[in-house]
N, C-alpha and C positions, 0 to 999 in steps of 0.2 A: 176538531183535531185532524180529521181527514182532509179538510180544506187546506190546513197549514202544511200537511205532508205533501199534498199534491202540488202546492206552490213551490216547496223546496225541491221536489222532483223536477218540476218544469224548469226552474232556474238552473239546476244542475245539468239538464239536457242542453240548455242554451249555452252554458259555459263550455260544455264538451263540443258542441257544434262549432262555436267560434274558434276554439282551439284547433279543431280539425281544419277549418277554412284557413287559419293563419299559417298552417304548416304545408299547404298545398304549393306545388311548384309547377312551372310550365313543362309541357310535354314536348320534347324535341326528338325527331327521328334521326337515327344513325343510318348511314348508307354504307353498303359494302365497298371497300376500297378497290375500285377498278382501275386505279392509276397509281403511279409512283408519287409518293408525297415526300417532298424534301422539307425538313424543318429548317427554314431560313428566314422566318419573320416576314414572309410574303404570302399572298393568297392566290397565286396564279393557278394552283391546282384545285382551288375550291369553287370554281365557277359552277353555279347551279346547285351548290351544296350548302348554302348559307341560309340560316333562319334568323329573322329579324325580330327583336323585341323593341317595339317603338317606345314604350314607357321608360325603358332603361337606356334607350339609344345605343344598343349594341347589336352586333351580328355574330351569330355562333354557328359553327360547323362541326359536325361529329361524323367521323368515318371509322370503320374498323375492319380488320381481316381476322383470320383465325388466331392470330397471336398478339396483335397490338390494337390500341385505341389511339386515334388521331383526333386532335381537338384544336380548334382555332377560335379566337375571340377578337373582334375588332370594334373600335368605336371612334367616332369623330367628336364626341362630347368632350370639351376641354376639361371640365371638372373631373370626369372619369379618368382621362389621360393623366392629369397632374396628380391625382390621388394614387394611381398605380405607380407612377415614376417617383413620387416623393415617399410613399408609405409602403410600397411593395404589394405583391399579389400572391395569394395562396389559393390553389385549386384543390378542393376537397372531393373525396370520393366516398360514397356509401354503397358498398357492394350489394346491400339488401334493398336498394332503391329508395331509401328515405333521405333525410336531411341530417344525418349524424356525421360528424367530422371524424371519420374512421382513419382515413389515409390521405395525407396531404403533400402537395408539391409547392414549396415556396420559392418563387422566382418571378420577377426580380425582388430584391430586398428593399429597393428604393434608395434615393439619395437625398439626404436632408438638405434643405435650402435650394433644391433644384427649382429653377424657374423664378427665383427671386432676384432682385436687383443687386448689382455689384456693391461691395463694401468700400470700393475705392482703393483697395490695397494692391490692385494689380494695374497693369497698363491700360486696361479697358476703362472707358468713361463710366462715371457713376450711374448714368441712366441706361447702361447697356443691358439689354434683355435678349438672351440667346433665343434663336428661333427653334421651332419644335424639332426639326431635323438634327440640329446640333445637340439638343438635349437628349434625343434618343441615342445618338452615337455615343455621347458621354455615358449614358446608362449602360449600353452594351459593353463598353470597355471596362467598366468598374465592376460588373457582375461576373465573378469567376466561379461561383459555386451554386449548387442547387441544394436546398435543404429538404430532406425527406422526413415527414412527420408520421409516426404510427407504423403499423396498426396498434401497437401497444401504447398505453398512456404516456409513458416516458421514452418511447422509441424515437430517436433522432439520429439521422445519418447525413453525411455531406458527400456530394458527388461533384466532380469537376465538370464544368460545362464542355470541356474538351473531350470527354468520354463519348465515343461514337456508338456505344452499345447501350441497350436498355433504355433509360429515360433520356429524351432529348427535348430541349426547350429553347426557344429563341423569340426575341421581340424585334420589331421593325416598324417602319413607317411607309405606308403605301404612297403611290404617286399623287393620290387625291387627298393626302393629309390624314388618313386614318391610322391610328395606332393599332398594330397587329401583334397578337400573341399566338404562338404555335407550340403544341406539345405532342410528343409521342411517348406512350407509356405501355409496357407489357400488360396484357390482360391477366395472365397468371404467372406466378413465380417460377424460376428455374435455377439451376446451379449457377449459370452465367449471369442471370438477372433476378436477384432475390426480391427486388422491390417492384410490386405490381398491384393492380387494382383488386385482384383476387376475384375475377369474374370470368365469363366466357360468352361466346356469341349466342344470341338468342335470349340472354338474361337482361334484367333491368337494373340500372345503376343510377344512383343519385349523384349529381355533380354540382358542386357549389363554388362560387367565386367570391373571394373576400379580400378587401384591402386592409392594410394595417390601420391603427388608430393614432390620432395625433396625441402626443404626450404633452399636455398643457403644463404639467409641473416642470418638465424638462425645459420647455420654452421659456417659462417664467425665470427659471434658474439661469438660463443662458442670457436672457435680457439683463438680469440683475448683475451677472458677472461682467457684462459689457458696459456697465455704468448707466443703463437706461432706468430711470426712476420716474416716479409719478410726477415730480416737479417738471413743469414745462409741457405737460400733457393734460392740462385742465379740460374738463368736459369729455374726457375719453378720446381725445383726438391727438394723433401724432402731428408733428410739424409737416406741413404739406397736405393736411386734410385726410390722412389715412387713419382709420379707426384702429385702436389697440385691441389686442386679443381680450375677449371677455368684456369689452367696453364698447358695445354697439356693433361688433363684428361677429357674425355667426360662423362657427367653424363647420365645415362640411361633414355630414354624416358618413361613416365608413360605408363603402360599397359592398353590399351583400346580396347575392342572387343565386338561386338554386334552380336547376332543371332536372327533369326525370327523363332518362334516356333508355330505350330498349334497343340493345345492340342487334345489328343485322346478323341473321344466321347464315347468310350466303346462299 
């Protein structure tokens, strides 16, 4: 009986240990903001302040002063870029330093169909594929709002991207082809800026990055509405050799990544 109890206890400890390991996130240092940071979708002010995660193929920079947190993320990975532009990006904050989605900023929302070939209904040729710079410009023009999520479960607010106070966010493309995301957000709430991380210099905060998910049901419905059926696609292949969704073509997993940041106390 004791042997069985010991075995159960050992297995329980293993499960707990694995759960703890799975929840760990990378440690990233925040730097005191000793320079003016313009939220313009460029990284000119971030020289010497970027931390690189090679497995994720992203570069992250965190700075703060006594009132605001400044964040940038950039990537040259085309899969990461297309997921952000097609499915949107939410940056989550856990003021207790964990990985709980307490307060989130959703921007951009993404553009469905971005990066796909033309349907032939415009003046552009059917094989037209816009370059990355054109796609980023199109994304910027179409994203007019910022969605603020939390801290309450059902709390949702909308802010104009033209608002120059409080939360500021911008995307862009660097000269070397990297997609750039920049965010400025207040550390603590105020009468003028009620939406904030709810933390202060010297404290530790969890920051997560998450793209949206592909709605396969909506895609199938759209294909059905356009008259695309199984006939003529035997073997799971589209005309021209392109695999159909769910028929030999794997959809990319949503991008989810968390970091743990101790804010500089100045």
